[in-house]
C-alpha positions as CSV (number, residue, x, y, z in Angstrom):
1,M,-48.0,-7.5,47.5
2,N,-48.3,-6.7,51.1
3,N,-45.5,-7.3,53.6
4,D,-46.6,-10.9,54.6
5,E,-46.7,-11.9,50.9
6,L,-43.4,-10.4,50.3
7,A,-41.8,-12.3,53.2
8,E,-43.3,-15.5,51.7
9,L,-42.0,-14.7,48.3
10,G,-38.5,-14.1,49.8
11,Q,-38.6,-17.6,51.5
12,Q,-39.7,-19.1,48.1
13,L,-36.6,-17.7,46.6
14,R,-34.4,-19.0,49.3
15,V,-36.0,-22.4,49.0
16,D,-35.6,-22.5,45.3
17,S,-32.1,-21.3,45.4
18,V,-31.3,-24.2,47.9
19,R,-33.1,-26.7,45.6
20,A,-31.2,-25.5,42.5
21,A,-27.8,-25.8,44.0
22,D,-28.6,-29.1,45.6
23,A,-29.7,-30.5,42.2
24,A,-26.4,-29.3,40.7
25,A,-24.4,-30.4,43.7
26,S,-22.6,-27.0,43.2
27,G,-23.4,-23.3,43.3
28,H,-23.8,-20.4,45.8
29,P,-27.0,-20.8,47.6
30,T,-25.9,-18.9,50.8
31,S,-25.0,-15.8,48.6
32,S,-28.4,-16.1,47.0
33,M,-30.2,-16.4,50.3
34,S,-28.9,-13.0,51.7
35,A,-30.3,-11.1,48.9
36,A,-33.7,-13.0,48.6
37,D,-35.8,-10.4,50.4
38,L,-34.2,-7.6,48.3
39,M,-35.2,-9.4,45.2
40,A,-38.7,-10.3,46.2
41,V,-39.6,-6.7,47.0
42,L,-38.0,-5.5,43.7
43,L,-39.8,-8.2,41.6
44,A,-43.2,-7.8,43.2
45,N,-43.5,-4.1,43.7
46,H,-41.0,-2.0,41.7
47,L,-39.8,-3.8,38.6
48,R,-41.6,-2.8,35.4
49,Y,-40.8,-5.7,32.9
50,D,-42.5,-7.7,30.2
51,F,-40.9,-11.2,30.3
52,E,-42.6,-12.1,27.1
53,R,-41.0,-9.0,25.4
54,P,-37.4,-8.7,26.9
55,D,-36.5,-6.3,24.1
56,H,-39.4,-4.0,25.0
57,P,-37.8,-0.5,25.0
58,A,-39.6,0.6,28.2
59,N,-38.5,-2.4,30.3
60,D,-36.7,-1.7,33.4
61,R,-33.2,-3.2,33.4
62,F,-31.9,-5.5,36.2
63,I,-28.3,-6.7,36.6
64,L,-27.2,-9.1,39.1
65,S,-23.5,-7.8,39.5
66,K,-22.9,-10.6,42.1
67,G,-23.3,-13.2,39.4
68,H,-22.4,-16.1,41.5
69,A,-25.8,-15.7,43.2
70,S,-27.4,-17.0,39.9
71,P,-29.7,-19.5,41.8
72,L,-31.4,-16.4,43.1
73,M,-31.8,-14.9,39.7
74,Y,-33.2,-18.2,38.2
75,S,-35.6,-18.5,41.1
76,V,-36.8,-14.9,40.3
77,F,-37.3,-16.1,36.8
78,K,-39.3,-19.0,37.9
79,A,-41.5,-16.8,40.1
80,A,-42.1,-14.5,37.2
81,G,-43.2,-17.4,35.1
82,A,-40.3,-17.1,32.6
83,I,-39.0,-20.6,33.4
84,D,-40.6,-23.7,35.0
85,D,-39.6,-25.7,38.0
86,A,-38.2,-28.5,35.8
87,E,-35.8,-26.1,34.1
88,L,-34.8,-24.6,37.5
89,L,-33.4,-28.0,38.5
90,T,-31.3,-28.2,35.4
91,F,-29.0,-25.6,36.9
92,R,-25.4,-25.9,35.9
93,K,-26.1,-29.1,34.0
94,L,-24.8,-29.8,30.4
95,G,-27.0,-28.1,27.8
96,S,-29.0,-26.1,30.3
97,R,-29.6,-22.3,29.9
98,L,-29.1,-21.8,33.6
99,E,-25.3,-21.6,33.8
100,G,-23.3,-21.1,36.9
101,H,-23.0,-17.4,36.2
102,P,-25.8,-15.9,34.0
103,T,-25.1,-14.7,30.4
104,P,-27.3,-13.1,27.8
105,R,-26.2,-15.6,25.1
106,R,-28.4,-18.3,27.0
107,L,-31.2,-16.1,28.5
108,P,-32.9,-13.2,27.0
109,W,-33.7,-11.5,30.3
110,V,-30.0,-11.3,31.3
111,E,-28.6,-7.9,30.3
112,T,-24.8,-8.7,30.6
113,A,-22.6,-11.5,31.7
114,T,-21.5,-11.2,35.3
115,G,-19.4,-13.2,37.5
116,S,-16.1,-11.3,37.2
117,L,-16.9,-9.2,40.1
118,G,-17.0,-5.4,39.8
119,Q,-18.4,-5.5,36.3
120,G,-22.3,-5.5,36.5
121,F,-22.4,-2.2,38.2
122,P,-20.3,-0.4,35.5
123,V,-22.3,-1.9,32.7
124,G,-25.5,-0.8,34.6
125,V,-24.0,2.7,34.4
126,G,-23.7,2.3,30.6
127,I,-27.3,1.3,30.3
128,A,-28.5,4.2,32.5
129,Q,-26.4,6.6,30.4
130,A,-28.2,5.2,27.3
131,G,-31.6,5.6,29.0
132,K,-31.0,9.2,30.0
133,R,-29.1,10.6,27.0
134,L,-29.8,8.3,24.1
135,D,-33.1,6.5,24.6
136,H,-34.7,9.4,26.4
137,S,-36.9,6.8,28.2
138,A,-38.2,6.4,31.7
139,Y,-36.9,3.0,32.3
140,R,-34.9,2.4,35.6
141,V,-31.7,0.4,36.0
142,W,-31.5,-1.8,39.0
143,V,-28.2,-3.4,40.0
144,V,-27.6,-5.8,43.0
145,C,-24.0,-5.9,44.1
146,G,-22.2,-7.9,46.7
147,D,-20.2,-6.3,49.4
148,S,-17.1,-8.2,48.4
149,E,-16.9,-6.5,44.9
150,M,-16.9,-3.1,46.6
151,A,-13.2,-3.6,46.8
152,E,-12.9,-3.5,43.1
153,G,-11.5,-0.3,41.6
154,S,-14.0,-0.5,38.7
155,V,-16.9,-0.1,41.1
156,W,-15.6,3.3,42.1
157,E,-15.0,4.3,38.5
158,A,-18.7,3.5,38.0
159,A,-19.8,5.3,41.1
160,E,-18.0,8.6,39.9
161,A,-19.3,8.4,36.4
162,A,-22.9,7.8,37.6
163,A,-22.8,10.8,39.9
164,Y,-21.1,13.0,37.3
165,D,-23.9,12.1,34.8
166,K,-26.6,12.6,37.4
167,L,-28.1,9.2,36.7
168,D,-31.2,9.3,38.9
169,N,-32.6,6.4,36.8
170,L,-29.9,4.1,38.5
171,T,-30.3,2.3,41.8
172,V,-27.6,0.1,43.2
173,I,-28.5,-2.2,46.0
174,V,-25.5,-3.4,48.0
175,D,-26.0,-6.9,49.6
176,V,-23.8,-6.4,52.8
177,N,-23.9,-10.0,54.1
178,R,-20.4,-9.6,55.7
179,L,-18.8,-12.7,54.4
180,G,-16.8,-13.1,51.3
181,Q,-15.3,-16.4,49.9
182,R,-12.6,-16.9,52.6
183,G,-13.8,-14.8,55.5
184,Q,-15.1,-11.4,56.5
185,T,-15.1,-8.6,54.0
186,R,-13.1,-5.5,54.4
187,H,-15.9,-3.5,56.3
188,G,-17.9,-6.4,57.5
189,H,-21.4,-5.1,58.6
190,D,-20.4,-1.4,58.8
191,L,-23.0,0.0,56.6
192,D,-21.9,3.5,57.2
193,A,-18.4,2.8,55.7
194,Y,-20.1,2.0,52.4
195,A,-22.5,4.9,52.6
196,R,-19.7,7.4,53.2
197,R,-17.9,6.3,50.1
198,F,-20.9,6.6,47.9
199,Q,-21.8,9.9,49.4
200,A,-18.4,11.2,48.7
201,F,-19.0,10.6,45.1
202,G,-22.3,12.5,45.2
203,W,-24.8,9.6,45.6
204,H,-28.0,9.5,47.6
205,T,-27.8,6.7,50.1
206,V,-30.2,4.6,52.2
207,E,-29.1,2.3,54.9
208,I,-31.6,-0.5,55.8
209,D,-32.1,-3.9,57.2
210,G,-32.1,-6.1,54.1
211,H,-34.6,-8.6,55.5
212,D,-37.1,-6.0,56.6
213,V,-39.5,-6.1,53.6
214,A,-41.3,-2.9,54.6
215,A,-38.0,-1.0,55.0
216,I,-36.8,-2.4,51.5
217,D,-40.1,-1.2,49.9
218,R,-39.7,2.3,51.3
219,A,-36.1,2.4,50.2
220,Y,-37.0,1.5,46.6
221,S,-39.7,4.1,46.6
222,E,-37.2,6.8,47.9
223,A,-34.8,5.8,45.2
224,E,-37.5,6.3,42.5
225,S,-38.3,9.7,43.8
226,T,-34.7,11.0,44.1
227,K,-33.8,13.4,41.4
228,D,-30.5,14.4,39.8
229,R,-28.4,11.8,41.5
230,P,-28.2,8.0,41.7
231,T,-29.1,6.0,44.8
232,A,-27.3,3.4,46.7
233,I,-29.3,1.2,49.0
234,I,-27.0,-0.2,51.6
235,A,-28.6,-3.4,52.9
236,R,-27.4,-5.3,56.0
237,T,-28.2,-9.0,55.4
238,L,-27.1,-12.4,56.6
239,K,-25.4,-15.0,54.3
240,G,-27.4,-18.2,54.3
241,K,-30.3,-16.3,56.0
242,G,-33.0,-18.7,57.5
243,V,-31.0,-21.8,57.9
244,A,-29.1,-22.1,61.2
245,A,-26.5,-24.4,60.0
246,V,-25.1,-21.9,57.5
247,E,-26.5,-18.5,58.5
248,D,-23.7,-15.9,59.0
249,Q,-21.2,-18.7,59.1
250,E,-17.7,-18.7,57.6
251,G,-16.6,-21.5,55.2
252,K,-20.1,-21.9,53.6
253,H,-19.4,-19.9,50.5
254,G,-19.9,-21.6,47.1
255,K,-21.2,-24.8,48.4
256,P,-24.7,-26.5,48.4
257,L,-26.2,-26.8,51.8
258,P,-25.1,-29.9,53.7
259,D,-28.7,-31.1,54.3
260,A,-30.9,-29.4,51.7
261,K,-34.1,-31.3,52.8
262,E,-33.7,-30.2,56.3
263,A,-32.9,-26.6,55.3
264,I,-36.0,-26.5,53.1
265,E,-38.1,-27.7,55.9
266,E,-36.6,-25.0,58.2
267,L,-37.4,-22.3,55.6
268,G,-41.0,-23.5,55.6
269,G,-41.0,-25.8,52.7
270,P,-41.5,-25.2,48.9
271,R,-43.9,-22.6,47.7
272,D,-45.4,-21.9,44.3
273,I,-46.0,-18.2,44.4
274,H,-46.4,-16.7,40.9
275,V,-45.7,-12.9,40.6
276,H,-47.6,-10.8,38.1
277,V,-44.7,-8.3,37.3
278,S,-45.8,-4.8,36.4
279,E,-45.7,-4.1,32.7
280,P,-43.7,-1.2,31.3
281,P,-45.4,1.8,29.9
282,A,-46.1,2.0,26.2
283,A,-43.1,3.3,24.2
284,T,-42.5,4.5,20.6
285,P,-38.9,4.0,19.7
286,E,-37.4,7.2,18.3
287,K,-36.6,7.0,14.7
288,L,-32.9,7.3,14.2
289,A,-31.2,8.9,11.1
290,H,-30.1,6.5,8.4
291,E,-28.9,8.3,5.4
292,P,-26.3,7.5,2.6
293,L,-22.8,7.3,4.0
294,S,-20.4,9.9,2.7
295,L,-16.9,8.9,3.9
296,P,-14.0,11.2,3.7
297,R,-11.9,10.8,0.5
298,F,-8.1,11.2,0.4
299,D,-5.8,11.6,-2.6
300,K,-3.1,9.2,-3.4
301,G,0.3,10.5,-2.2
302,E,-1.3,12.7,0.5
303,E,0.3,12.3,3.8
304,V,-2.4,11.5,6.5
305,A,-2.3,9.7,9.9
306,T,-4.8,6.8,10.2
307,R,-5.9,8.3,13.5
308,D,-7.0,11.3,11.6
309,A,-8.8,9.4,9.0
310,F,-10.5,7.5,11.9
311,G,-11.8,10.6,13.3
312,K,-13.2,12.0,10.2
313,A,-14.7,8.7,9.1
314,L,-16.4,8.2,12.6
315,A,-18.0,11.7,12.3
316,A,-19.2,10.9,8.9
317,L,-20.6,7.6,10.1
318,G,-22.4,9.4,12.9
319,T,-24.0,11.7,10.4
320,A,-25.3,8.8,8.3
321,R,-26.3,6.6,11.2
322,G,-28.1,7.9,14.3
323,D,-27.4,4.7,16.3
324,V,-23.6,5.4,16.4
325,V,-22.2,6.7,19.6
326,A,-18.6,7.5,20.5
327,L,-16.7,7.2,23.8
328,D,-13.3,8.4,24.8
329,G,-10.9,8.1,27.7
330,E,-10.0,11.9,27.8
331,V,-7.6,11.6,24.9
332,G,-9.9,12.6,22.2
333,D,-7.6,15.2,20.7
334,S,-5.1,12.4,20.1
335,T,-7.4,9.6,19.2
336,R,-9.4,12.1,17.1
337,T,-12.9,11.2,18.5
338,G,-13.0,15.0,19.1
339,V,-14.1,15.3,15.6
340,F,-17.3,13.3,16.4
341,A,-17.7,15.1,19.5
342,E,-17.9,18.5,17.8
343,E,-20.4,17.3,15.2
344,H,-22.5,15.0,17.4
345,P,-22.1,16.2,21.0
346,E,-25.4,14.5,22.1
347,R,-23.9,11.1,21.2
348,F,-20.4,11.6,22.6
349,F,-19.5,10.4,26.1
350,E,-16.4,11.5,27.9
351,S,-15.1,8.7,30.1
352,F,-12.1,10.6,31.4
353,I,-9.2,8.4,32.5
354,A,-11.4,5.4,33.3
355,E,-10.9,2.9,30.7
356,Q,-12.7,0.1,32.6
357,Q,-15.8,2.3,32.8
358,M,-15.5,3.4,29.1
359,V,-15.6,-0.1,27.9
360,A,-18.4,-1.1,30.4
361,S,-20.4,1.9,29.3
362,A,-20.0,0.7,25.6
363,V,-21.2,-2.8,26.6
364,G,-24.2,-1.2,28.4
365,M,-25.0,1.0,25.3
366,S,-24.7,-2.0,23.0
367,A,-27.2,-3.9,25.1
368,R,-29.7,-1.1,24.4
369,G,-29.2,-1.5,20.6
370,W,-26.6,1.4,20.1
371,V,-23.4,1.0,18.1
372,P,-20.5,2.3,20.3
373,Y,-17.0,3.2,19.2
374,A,-14.7,3.5,22.3
375,S,-11.2,4.9,21.9
376,T,-8.1,5.4,23.8
377,F,-4.4,4.7,23.4
378,A,-3.8,1.0,22.3
379,A,-1.7,0.4,25.4
380,F,-4.4,1.5,27.9
381,F,-6.9,-1.0,26.7
382,S,-4.9,-3.4,28.8
383,R,-6.4,-1.7,31.7
384,A,-9.8,-2.9,30.6
385,Y,-9.1,-6.2,29.2
386,D,-11.2,-8.1,31.7
387,F,-14.2,-6.0,30.5
388,V,-13.3,-6.9,26.9
389,R,-13.2,-10.5,27.8
390,M,-16.5,-10.4,29.6
391,A,-18.0,-8.5,26.7
392,S,-17.4,-11.4,24.5
393,I,-19.1,-13.6,26.9
394,S,-22.1,-11.3,26.8
395,D,-22.2,-11.4,23.0
396,A,-21.7,-7.6,23.1
397,S,-21.2,-5.8,19.8
398,I,-18.7,-3.1,20.4
399,N,-16.0,-1.2,18.5
400,L,-12.7,-0.6,20.2
401,V,-10.2,1.7,18.6
402,G,-6.6,1.9,19.8
403,S,-4.3,4.8,18.7
404,H,-0.7,5.4,19.2
405,A,0.3,1.8,18.6
406,G,3.7,0.5,18.4
407,V,7.2,1.8,18.7
408,A,6.5,4.2,15.8
409,I,4.9,6.7,18.1
410,G,8.5,7.8,18.8
411,Q,9.6,9.9,21.7
412,D,6.8,9.3,24.3
413,G,8.6,6.0,25.4
414,P,7.4,2.5,26.1
415,S,4.7,3.3,28.7
416,Q,2.6,4.8,25.8
417,M,3.4,2.1,23.2
418,G,0.9,-0.5,22.4
419,V,3.0,-3.5,21.5
420,E,0.8,-6.2,23.1
421,D,-2.7,-5.1,21.8
422,L,-2.9,-7.4,18.7
423,A,-2.3,-10.4,20.9
424,M,-4.8,-9.2,23.4
425,F,-7.6,-8.7,21.0
426,R,-6.7,-11.6,18.8
427,S,-7.3,-14.0,21.8
428,V,-10.9,-12.7,22.5
429,Y,-13.6,-15.2,21.3
430,G,-15.1,-14.2,18.1
431,S,-13.2,-10.9,17.8
432,T,-12.2,-9.1,14.6
433,V,-8.8,-7.3,14.6
434,L,-8.0,-4.6,11.9
435,Y,-4.9,-2.7,11.2
436,P,-5.0,-0.2,8.3
437,C,-2.0,1.4,6.7
438,D,-3.6,4.4,4.9
439,A,-6.4,7.0,5.3
440,N,-8.7,5.5,2.7
441,Q,-8.4,2.0,4.0
442,T,-9.0,3.3,7.6
443,A,-12.2,5.1,6.6
444,R,-13.6,1.9,4.8
445,L,-12.8,-0.2,7.7
446,V,-14.4,2.1,10.2
447,A,-17.6,1.9,8.3
448,S,-17.5,-1.9,7.9
449,M,-16.9,-2.4,11.7
450,A,-20.4,-0.9,12.4
451,D,-22.2,-4.0,10.8
452,L,-20.0,-6.7,12.4
453,D,-20.8,-8.9,15.4
454,G,-18.8,-9.3,18.5
455,I,-15.6,-7.3,19.6
456,R,-14.1,-5.3,16.9
457,Y,-10.7,-3.8,17.3
458,L,-9.1,-1.2,15.0
459,R,-5.5,-0.2,15.4
460,T,-4.5,3.3,14.3
461,S,-1.2,5.1,14.1
462,R,0.0,8.4,15.2
463,G,2.4,9.5,12.4
464,E,1.4,10.5,8.9
465,S,1.8,8.0,6.1
466,P,1.2,8.3,2.3
467,V,-2.2,7.3,0.9
468,I,-1.7,4.3,-1.4
469,Y,-5.2,3.3,-2.1
470,D,-8.0,4.9,-4.1
471,A,-10.9,6.2,-2.1
472,D,-13.2,3.7,-3.8
473,E,-11.0,0.6,-3.1
474,E,-12.9,-2.1,-1.2
475,F,-11.4,-3.9,1.9
476,P,-13.4,-6.9,2.8
477,I,-13.1,-8.3,6.4
478,G,-10.8,-11.3,6.2
479,G,-9.1,-10.0,3.2
480,S,-5.6,-8.6,2.4
481,K,-4.0,-6.6,-0.4
482,V,-1.1,-7.8,-2.7
483,L,0.9,-4.7,-3.3
484,R,3.9,-6.0,-5.1
485,S,3.9,-9.3,-7.1
486,S,5.6,-11.1,-10.0
487,E,6.3,-14.6,-11.2
488,E,10.0,-14.2,-10.2
489,D,9.2,-13.4,-6.5
490,R,11.8,-15.0,-4.2
491,L,10.0,-14.5,-1.0
492,T,6.9,-12.7,0.4
493,V,6.9,-9.9,3.0
494,V,3.7,-9.7,5.1
495,A,3.1,-6.4,6.8
496,A,0.4,-4.3,8.3
497,G,0.0,-0.7,9.4
498,V,3.1,1.3,9.6
499,T,5.3,-1.5,8.4
500,V,3.5,-1.7,4.9
501,Q,5.4,1.4,3.9
502,E,8.6,0.0,5.2
503,A,8.0,-3.3,3.3
504,L,7.3,-1.3,0.0
505,K,10.6,0.7,0.4
506,A,12.5,-2.5,1.0
507,A,10.7,-4.2,-2.0
508,D,11.6,-1.3,-4.3
509,K,15.3,-1.3,-3.1
510,L,15.6,-5.0,-3.6
511,A,14.1,-4.8,-7.0
512,E,16.8,-2.4,-8.0
513,E,19.2,-5.2,-6.9
514,G,17.4,-7.8,-9.0
515,I,15.7,-9.5,-6.1
516,K,11.9,-9.6,-6.6
517,V,9.7,-9.9,-3.4
518,R,6.0,-10.0,-3.0
519,V,4.4,-7.6,-0.5
520,I,1.1,-8.3,1.2
521,D,-0.8,-5.8,3.3
522,L,-2.5,-8.0,5.9
523,Y,-5.0,-5.3,7.1
524,S,-7.3,-8.0,8.5
525,V,-5.2,-9.6,11.2
526,K,-8.3,-11.6,12.4
527,P,-9.8,-13.2,10.5
528,V,-6.7,-13.6,8.3
529,D,-6.6,-14.1,4.5
530,V,-5.6,-17.7,4.6
531,E,-5.9,-18.3,0.8
532,T,-3.7,-15.4,-0.1
533,L,-1.1,-16.5,2.4
534,R,-1.0,-20.0,1.2
535,R,-0.8,-19.0,-2.4
536,A,2.2,-16.8,-1.6
537,A,3.9,-19.6,0.3
538,D,3.4,-21.9,-2.7
539,D,4.7,-19.3,-5.1
540,T,7.7,-18.0,-3.3
541,G,8.5,-20.6,-0.7
542,C,9.4,-18.2,2.1
543,L,7.4,-15.7,4.2
544,V,8.7,-12.7,6.3
545,T,6.4,-11.1,8.7
546,V,7.2,-7.7,9.9
547,E,5.2,-6.0,12.7
548,D,5.3,-3.1,15.0
549,H,4.3,-5.3,17.9
550,H,5.9,-8.0,20.1
551,E,6.4,-11.3,18.3
552,E,4.0,-13.1,20.7
553,G,0.4,-13.2,19.4
554,G,0.7,-10.7,16.7
555,I,0.9,-10.8,12.8
556,G,3.5,-13.5,12.8
557,D,1.4,-15.9,14.9
558,A,-1.8,-14.9,12.7
559,V,0.2,-16.0,9.7
560,V,1.5,-19.2,11.2
561,E,-2.1,-20.2,12.0
562,A,-2.9,-20.1,8.3
563,F,-0.8,-23.2,8.0
564,T,-2.1,-25.3,10.9
565,D,-4.4,-27.6,8.8
566,G,-1.6,-30.3,8.5
567,R,0.0,-29.0,5.4
568,P,3.7,-28.2,5.5
569,V,4.5,-24.9,7.2
570,P,6.5,-22.7,4.8
571,R,9.9,-21.2,5.7
572,L,9.0,-18.3,7.9
573,V,11.0,-15.5,9.4
574,R,9.5,-13.1,11.9
575,L,10.6,-9.5,12.5
576,A,9.0,-7.9,15.5
577,V,9.7,-5.7,18.5
578,R,12.0,-7.8,20.7
579,I,13.6,-4.9,22.6
580,M,12.5,-2.6,25.4
581,P,12.3,0.6,23.6
582,G,13.2,4.0,25.0
583,S,12.6,7.5,23.7
584,A,13.7,8.2,20.1
585,A,12.4,9.5,16.8
586,P,9.9,7.3,15.0
587,D,12.4,6.3,12.3
588,E,15.0,5.6,15.0
589,Q,12.5,3.3,16.9
590,L,11.7,1.3,13.9
591,H,15.4,0.8,13.0
592,A,16.3,-0.1,16.5
593,A,13.4,-2.7,16.7
594,G,14.7,-4.2,13.4
595,I,11.4,-3.6,11.5
596,D,12.3,-0.8,9.1
597,A,13.0,-1.0,5.4
598,A,16.7,-1.5,5.8
599,N,16.2,-4.5,8.2
600,I,13.6,-5.9,5.9
601,A,15.9,-5.7,3.0
602,A,18.9,-7.1,4.9
603,T,16.8,-10.1,6.0
604,A,15.6,-10.6,2.4
605,R,19.2,-10.6,1.1
606,L,20.2,-13.1,3.8
607,L,17.3,-15.4,3.0
608,V,17.9,-15.3,-0.7
609,G,21.6,-15.8,-0.4
610,E,21.0,-18.7,2.0
611,A,18.6,-20.3,-0.5
612,V,21.0,-20.0,-3.3
613,V,23.9,-21.5,-1.3
614,S,21.9,-24.4,-0.2
């Protein structure tokens, strides 16, 4: 398109953004209007995309990081012929695909859910990493950010990661419209303030008038020709551009225009420009290895840490499946992803101490069809929890592995102890939460995770523990294992991970005293094995849960939820970490927290004694 046609397209996008928000009686039209010219030039002259084949491997990728400007994105889809005008006016209505903030679960042209600011850019980095190092494709990644989200730390994790990886296939367009939700942004219209920051990380920058379509066109071409570093286009724009009543005015954020009809007339009225978007080049997807899986095998009685089993199993999975990739937060020697890195360096991504970017990269790679496993200490996933939450909204399929979980890690102290992680991941929509207790179980679960949907979390342990299962044992998701059982069982101990061994020790000691107890290994914390738990409650009348985790949201809560269908809840005692631990040896930590074999046995004796007395 020539410059006049581009300017007209920009006005159409503004008008349609105003119309959509007016029909919904809500939304962010002024934030959409500031970026309309930026999107018009991108759509008409630079984006290579087949809207009839959103899964085309050579399609460019576009992310609206300022997801509240969704009326603009939907107006772009209309101009491209992906949706019609009738659907545009269903914006934000019940049952509509056009949600207040865009999600890929509704629309196939949306790469990732945005709206939690500071996330689209980091996910775009992950997609660009996939394009450069995994897909070996020439597609480009275009991200439109708002200036408000430049205050988010995750943005600068992304900026550094992109420069470090020399992602010249990534262009970030910063819509500097000066106004946030409640007033002026930190740097207002100081374009150089943003440029200096990007340049400090090693980016190529271009500062432009974001309403000059010729300057926008030149900037995009410059970004496409820049090699060995990403480009940030810093565009000065006006919020509510083109309508005097709202243009560059405070207090107009997140509201339909006060008089939409008058605003549309001021913008020149509705248009019906249809853009023929350039098609991507032909692409032949690379055939990836898919060979029989040969998992590591461990002998019964052997002492192996589950984190070690994870590392070996992940490397084996990477050998069998060419679509598996690994990411780590600079603790690969502790999480054991270093084994994968040695065997498959071309598919290993070092995220350094940037857990938000690590999870965002995993989400971006998942969007391109890869199967990522991202690992760090269980405690440090809390830094990236909002990315995990948004990943579930995106329908992303990612595997997250938290090592060094619980007080059992010992002397490192509470800052390193993940004692909230089970609650954190159980609360994520559609998640799977697994907590193996031995090496063979770990290996099997690592392999099973690859074929699941949604967010999958595996909790591993630092210390060595005896192998109790045969290498050929199966561990279905949603299952459990009954390790001790008899018709004389007086109660049931439900454990997972490190507490399984403690439960077995307690059961053996109690058996010597004539007290039979059932022991369940609840390796699948979500979904939980409801049938086995209910049977144990019926048979023994009392359940004791024991977990190396805070009592809120962990194994105890998972067990309680098996009895929320209206049936009577059994007698239930919950042993969990209720103290603030310090530094001590692992066995001392378990004892101090009240979750070791001695405490389990003492609890059982008390419960059995009370039952007899009553």
